[in-house]
C-alpha positions as CSV (number, residue, x, y, z in Angstrom):
1,M,-22.4,-4.8,12.9
2,A,-25.2,-4.3,9.6
3,S,-25.7,-7.0,7.4
4,R,-23.7,-7.4,4.5
5,K,-26.2,-6.2,2.3
6,A,-26.2,-2.9,3.9
7,Q,-22.8,-2.9,4.3
8,R,-22.0,-3.3,0.5
9,E,-24.7,-0.2,0.3
10,R,-22.8,2.0,2.6
11,M,-19.6,1.1,0.9
12,G,-20.7,2.0,-2.2
13,E,-22.1,5.3,-1.2
14,V,-18.8,6.3,0.4
15,L,-16.9,5.0,-2.9
16,D,-19.5,6.8,-4.9
17,R,-18.4,9.9,-2.5
18,L,-14.8,9.6,-2.1
19,K,-14.3,9.6,-5.7
20,E,-16.6,13.1,-6.7
21,T,-14.3,14.2,-3.6
22,Y,-10.9,13.2,-4.8
23,T,-10.9,13.0,-8.7
24,D,-7.2,13.1,-9.3
25,V,-5.5,9.9,-7.0
26,G,-3.5,7.0,-7.8
27,P,-0.2,5.6,-6.4
28,A,1.8,8.0,-3.6
29,L,5.0,5.7,-4.9
30,N,6.9,7.0,-7.9
31,F,8.3,4.4,-10.2
32,T,8.5,2.9,-13.6
33,S,8.8,-0.4,-13.4
34,P,7.2,-3.2,-11.0
35,F,10.6,-3.8,-9.8
36,E,11.0,-0.1,-8.8
37,L,7.3,-0.3,-7.3
38,L,8.2,-3.2,-5.3
39,I,11.5,-1.7,-3.7
40,A,9.5,1.2,-2.5
41,T,7.0,-0.8,-1.4
42,I,9.6,-2.5,1.0
43,L,11.1,1.2,2.3
44,S,8.1,2.5,2.7
45,A,7.4,0.1,6.0
46,Q,7.2,3.0,8.7
47,C,8.6,5.7,6.4
48,T,6.5,8.3,4.8
49,D,5.8,8.1,1.1
50,H,7.4,11.5,0.6
51,R,10.5,10.4,2.1
52,V,10.7,7.0,-0.2
53,N,10.6,9.0,-3.4
54,I,13.4,11.7,-2.1
55,V,15.2,8.5,-1.7
56,T,14.4,6.2,-4.7
57,E,15.2,9.2,-6.9
58,S,18.5,8.6,-6.8
59,L,18.3,5.2,-5.6
60,F,16.5,4.0,-8.8
61,K,19.4,5.4,-10.8
62,K,22.1,3.7,-8.9
63,Y,20.6,0.4,-9.0
64,P,18.5,-0.6,-11.8
65,T,18.3,-4.3,-12.1
66,P,18.4,-6.8,-9.1
67,G,21.8,-7.2,-9.9
68,H,22.7,-4.4,-8.9
69,Y,21.8,-4.8,-5.0
70,L,23.3,-7.7,-5.0
71,E,27.1,-6.4,-6.2
72,A,26.8,-3.2,-4.1
73,P,28.8,-3.8,-0.2
74,P,25.4,-4.1,2.3
75,E,26.9,-1.1,4.0
76,E,26.5,1.0,1.0
77,L,23.5,-0.1,0.3
78,E,22.4,0.7,3.8
79,A,23.6,3.9,3.6
80,D,21.6,4.8,0.3
81,I,18.6,3.8,2.4
82,F,19.6,5.0,5.5
83,T,16.8,8.2,5.9
84,T,13.7,5.6,5.6
85,G,14.5,4.1,8.6
86,F,15.2,0.6,9.5
87,Y,17.5,0.5,7.1
88,R,19.7,-2.7,8.0
89,N,16.9,-5.0,8.0
90,K,15.3,-3.1,4.5
91,A,18.4,-3.5,3.3
92,A,19.2,-7.4,4.2
93,N,15.1,-7.5,2.5
94,I,15.9,-5.9,-0.1
95,R,19.5,-8.1,-1.1
96,K,17.6,-11.7,0.1
97,C,14.7,-10.1,-2.5
98,C,16.8,-9.5,-5.1
99,R,18.8,-13.1,-5.1
100,A,15.4,-14.7,-5.1
101,L,13.7,-12.5,-7.9
102,I,17.1,-14.0,-10.6
103,D,17.1,-17.2,-8.8
104,R,13.3,-18.3,-9.0
105,H,12.1,-15.2,-11.3
106,G,14.6,-14.4,-14.1
107,G,15.5,-11.1,-12.6
108,E,11.6,-10.1,-13.0
109,V,8.7,-9.0,-10.3
110,P,6.2,-11.9,-10.5
111,A,2.8,-11.4,-10.9
112,R,0.9,-14.4,-8.9
113,M,0.3,-13.6,-5.2
114,E,2.2,-17.0,-4.2
115,D,5.0,-15.9,-5.3
116,L,5.1,-12.3,-4.3
117,T,4.7,-13.2,-0.6
118,S,7.6,-15.7,-0.8
119,L,9.8,-13.2,-1.5
120,A,11.9,-11.6,1.7
121,G,10.4,-8.4,3.2
122,V,7.0,-8.8,1.0
123,G,3.4,-9.2,2.9
124,R,0.4,-9.3,0.9
125,K,-0.3,-5.4,1.8
126,T,3.3,-5.1,-0.4
127,A,2.1,-7.7,-2.6
128,N,-1.2,-6.1,-3.5
129,V,0.6,-2.6,-4.0
130,V,2.1,-4.5,-7.3
131,R,-0.1,-6.5,-8.4
132,G,-2.9,-3.4,-8.2
133,N,-0.4,-0.6,-9.7
134,A,2.1,-2.5,-11.6
135,F,0.1,-5.3,-13.3
136,G,-3.5,-3.6,-12.9
137,I,-4.9,-7.0,-10.6
138,P,-7.2,-5.6,-8.1
139,G,-5.9,-6.4,-4.8
140,I,-6.7,-4.5,-1.2
141,A,-3.5,-2.9,0.4
142,V,-4.4,-2.6,4.3
143,D,-2.1,0.1,4.5
144,T,-2.8,2.7,7.7
145,H,-5.0,4.7,6.5
146,V,-7.4,1.6,5.0
147,K,-7.1,-0.1,8.8
148,R,-7.7,3.0,10.2
149,L,-10.6,4.6,8.6
150,S,-12.3,1.0,7.8
151,G,-12.9,0.8,11.6
152,L,-13.9,4.3,11.8
153,L,-16.6,3.6,9.1
154,G,-17.4,0.5,10.9
155,F,-16.7,-1.9,7.7
156,T,-14.9,-3.8,9.9
157,K,-14.2,-4.9,14.0
158,Q,-11.0,-6.6,12.6
159,T,-7.1,-5.8,13.4
160,D,-5.7,-8.1,11.5
161,P,-4.8,-6.5,7.9
162,D,-5.5,-9.6,6.6
163,R,-8.7,-10.4,8.0
164,I,-9.4,-6.5,7.6
165,E,-8.8,-7.5,3.8
166,S,-11.3,-10.7,3.6
167,D,-13.9,-8.2,5.3
168,L,-13.4,-5.5,2.9
169,A,-13.3,-8.0,0.1
170,K,-16.8,-8.9,0.7
171,I,-18.7,-5.3,0.7
172,V,-16.3,-3.7,-1.9
173,P,-17.1,-4.2,-6.0
174,E,-13.8,-6.0,-7.2
175,P,-13.3,-3.1,-9.7
176,D,-12.5,-0.6,-6.7
177,W,-9.9,-2.9,-4.7
178,T,-7.3,-1.1,-5.7
179,G,-8.4,2.3,-5.8
180,L,-10.1,2.1,-2.4
181,G,-6.6,2.0,-1.2
182,H,-6.0,5.3,-3.0
183,L,-9.3,6.6,-2.3
184,L,-8.9,6.1,1.8
185,A,-5.2,7.4,2.0
186,S,-6.4,10.9,0.4
187,H,-8.6,10.9,2.8
188,G,-6.9,10.1,5.4
189,R,-4.2,12.5,4.9
190,K,-6.4,15.7,4.3
191,T,-9.7,15.5,5.9
192,C,-9.7,12.5,8.4
193,V,-6.5,12.8,9.7
194,A,-5.3,10.7,12.9
195,R,-5.2,13.1,15.2
196,R,-7.4,15.8,14.5
197,P,-9.9,14.7,11.9
198,Q,-12.2,17.1,10.1
199,C,-15.6,16.1,10.8
200,G,-17.3,18.7,10.0
201,E,-15.9,19.1,6.9
202,C,-16.5,15.2,6.1
203,V,-18.4,14.3,3.1
204,L,-18.9,10.8,4.6
205,S,-20.1,12.4,8.1
206,D,-23.3,10.9,7.7
207,L,-22.2,7.4,7.1
208,C,-19.5,7.6,9.6
209,P,-20.8,5.7,13.2
210,S,-17.6,7.6,14.6
211,A,-18.9,10.7,13.8
212,K,-21.8,10.7,15.6
């Protein structure tokens, strides 16, 4: 693998090109508060953002606070989130998460990484999504797009999300940590598609070892 200095320089060029290509990117999940983003991100595990947005359109109206999730019968919440998949596990995590928010944080979503990752159903990826997009705290959320594209681009050889995050944090400027996920997700959906990558149309092809 190239030196860290070379990796930083190449990453800088990658970011510049992606920013020029995708000029209006941001969170794919719809939300109006840190709490809504937290719930939406928990639901997004093994589910498309599009499907989650369909579900949360009515879900957030029905359950506006942590207390509302606890007041509803478990089977009712399961039915409400059924189409996101793994609905029993997600419903249980949401209820445990909401209980912790009420008991430990006054019903508010905390911003500290340690507090977020102590909540049920919340790992570093979810915590970084919430911190970056709801609180403006830079964080690299390693989702499927970031994991796949950072490997293809030769920025990491790791497969563990936490180690990938650590590798990227060393070569990506901190102000770009949150935006990196948005840019790679857009590129992964539109050009570097998993089953049919369009290398001939890719603005990064000359920078990507996998394209050669």
